[in-house]
C-alpha positions in Angstrom: 105.7 96.8 87.2 103.5 93.7 87.7 100.6 95.9 88.9 100.9 98.0 85.9 100.9 95.0 83.5 97.9 93.6 85.3 96.1 96.9 85.0 97.0 97.0 81.2 95.5 93.5 80.8 92.4 94.6 82.7 92.2 97.7 80.6 92.2 95.6 77.4 89.6 93.2 78.8 87.2 95.5 80.6 88.1 99.2 80.5 85.3 100.5 82.9 86.6 98.2 85.6 90.1 99.3 84.9 89.1 102.9 85.3 87.3 102.2 88.6 90.4 100.4 89.8 92.5 103.4 88.8 90.3 105.7 90.9 89.9 103.4 93.9 93.6 102.4 94.2 94.8 105.6 95.9 91.7 105.7 98.2 92.3 102.1 99.3 96.1 102.9 99.8 95.2 105.9 102.0 92.7 103.8 104.0 95.3 101.0 104.6 98.2 103.3 105.5 97.4 103.6 109.2 97.3 99.8 109.5 100.7 99.6 107.8 102.1 102.1 110.2 100.7 100.2 113.2 102.2 97.0 111.8 105.7 98.6 111.6 105.3 99.9 115.2 104.2 96.5 116.6 107.0 94.8 114.7 109.6 97.2 116.2 108.2 96.7 119.7 108.4 92.9 119.3 112.0 93.1 118.1 112.8 95.3 121.1 111.2 92.9 123.6 113.0 90.0 122.0 116.3 91.8 122.3 115.6 92.5 126.0 114.7 88.9 126.7 117.8 87.6 124.9 120.1 90.2 126.5 121.1 88.0 129.6 121.9 85.1 127.4 124.0 87.2 125.1 125.9 88.7 128.1 126.5 85.2 129.5 127.7 84.0 126.1 130.3 86.8 126.0 131.5 86.1 129.6 131.8 82.4 129.2 
């Protein structure tokens, strides 16, 4: 909603720039999509590694 309101303000102030932003937004989104996917994958791997590192401590905590 905030992006839409900012775009409306830009449309009122400078309509050519608003139209360029309207055309370029999907292109930029498609360009950044692989980076977002890589970020999700790296975050998942880091969570998995952290869980494996903490596993012995959690097992000892349950035993004691």
